N, C-alpha and C positions, 0 to 999 in steps of 0.2 A: 841660372841660365835660362831655361824655358819656364815661363810663368805658368802657374796652375790654370789661370784663366785662358791661356792660349790653348792648352790641351782641351779645356772645356769647350771653347769655341769650335775647334776642329771636330770634336765629337758631335756637337750639335749640328754643325754644318753638314756632316755626313748624312744626317737624318733629314735635314731640311734644306736640301740643295736646290733652292729656288731663289729667284731674284727678289721676290716679294719678302721672303724671310730675311735675306741679307740686308735689304733696304731698311728693315726695322731693327737691325742689329749692327748698325754702322759703328756705333761706339765700341762694341766688342771687337769688330773687325779692325778698326783703327788701332786699338790697343795691341792686337796680335801683330799688326804690321810694325808697330814701334818695337815690339819684342824682337821680331826678326831683324830689324835694322840694328838693334843693340847687339844681337848675337853676331851678326856679320862684322860689326866693328870690333867686338872682342876677339874673334878669330884672327882678324887682321892685326890687332895690337899684339897678339901673342905669336905671330907668324915667324918672328925671328928665332923662335925655339924649335921650329920644324922645317922651315923653308925660307931662306933669305930672299929668293926671287919674289915670293909672295909678299914678304915684308917690305920690299922696295917698290912694289907696284902701287899705283895710285889707288887709294881706298875709295870705293864707290858703294857704300853699304846699301843704299836703296836699289841698286842694280845687282845686288849679290844674293838674291833669293827669288825663287819662282813666284809668280804672281797668282792670286786666287782665280781670277777670271781666265777661262781657257779660250784661246783662239779656236774658232770652229774647225779650222784646218788641222789643228793639232790636238783636238779634244780626245781625252781618254775617259771612257765611261760615259754614262748618260747625263751627268750633271753639268751645269754651266761653270761650276767652280771646282778647283782642286781642293781636296780635303787633306792633302799631304803637301808639305813644303820642304824644299831643299835649300839650305843656306850654303853658299859657296865661299871658298877662299882660293882665289885663282890669281895667277900672275897675268893671265890673258882674259879670255872670255869663256863662260861655261859651255857654250855650244861650239867653240872653236878649239879649245885647249884643255888638256887634261888638268885636273885640279882636285882640291880637297873639298869635301862636302859633309854636311850634317843633315840627315833625313829626319824630319819631324812628323810623326804620325802616331796618334795614340796607340799604345801597345805594340808598335812596330817601328821603333826608332833605331837608327844605325848610322855609322860614320865610316868614312874611308876616302878613297880617291877614285875618280872616274871621269869618263866622258860618255855619259849615258844617252844623251840626245844630241848627237853631233850634226852639224850641217853636212850637206852633201860633200863639200870640199874637205871638211875635217875628217869625215869617214874615209874618204879616199886616202888621205895622208896616213891615218891609222893603219889601214890595210897594207899600204905599201911598206910601212915601218915593220909590221909583223912579218911580211913576206921577206924583207931584206935581212932581218936579224932575229930569226926564231930562237936561236941559241941564247941571245941576250935576255929574251923574255923568260925562257926556261930557267936561266940562272937566278933570276929574281924570284920566280915562283918556288924555286927549291931552297931559297934562303931560309934559315931557321926562324929568324925573327918574323919574316913575312908569313911563313906557314903557321906559326903559332898565333899570330894576330888574326890572319884571314884564313880560317880553316877551310872555307869553300873555294879558295883560289880566286880565279876570275869569274865574275858573274855578269849577266846581261839582262836587259829588260825585253829583248826580242832577239830570236835566233832564226836564221834562214835554214831551210832544209838542205840546201846545197851551197857550195862555195860560190861567191859572187862571180860574175862574168869577168874574165881576164885572169883567173887563177885556176889552178889544177886541184882536183880532189885529193891528190897525194901530196899536196904542199905540206911541209912540216907544221905550218901554222894554221892548217885548215880548220880545226875546231874554233879558233879565235877569229878567223876571217869570216865565219858565218855569223858572228855576233854583230848586231847593229848597235854599236855602242857597248862599252864594257868598263869594268872596274872591279874594285874589291870593297868589302864591307864587313864591319863588325857590329854586332847588336849591342845596343845600350838600353837599359830600362828607363821607363818614364821617370821613376823615382830618382835615378842617378842624374838625369837631365834637369831635375828641379833644383839641384844643388849647384851653386856657382863653382864649387871645387871640381866639378866634372871637367873643367878646362884642362886639368892636368892629365886626365885620362884621354881626352881628345888629342892632346899634343902627342902622347905616346902612340896613338893609333895613326896619326898623320905621319909621324917619324917613320913608322914601319912601312908606310905607303910611299914615302918619298922616292925610293928607287924606281917605282913604277911610273911616277910622274916624270922623273928625269928621263926615263927610257923613251917616252913619247914626245919629249921637248923637241 
């Protein structure tokens, strides 16, 4: 699935996050991009085993993973380039719709379902859904398969200190309304991702996450 050279490139990039270094390692960068494109294609090809909506969606593998170069308006960390990559399997768009993903980062890989970096409009839709049906979400989080697969429940990359404007602190969904993007994740080792057979494990992870994706559809 993930090629050893891809992990090596990401590791080296984390230490040498400069344009001059990337310019002299374009071949390794391009090989990594081909790897990500192949992974995106594989996830789509197997999507009928975890979500028919994704299987029926138009496959756009080169648009199904985060890019190395960071837009200055969205930059995280001091470097020009991302040293972690998310490969998506979505029926819609990764910044607009909940979907499945594989996070590739040396020694910190995981998979699940999420809308971690939503657009403003998508974030508003997520919050309204949480407010309108907190019981539906709680049922998903309490499901045995979901709890077994995603021990941490819902996670976020950024949380507010207070509920957003327009909602009350005593809202039943308040803990999740504070999340600026959210999802679930299960850790996977680098060694597992080096094996093509890991696709079976990813399918099981995605199946467990499907009710969460359907909830936000």
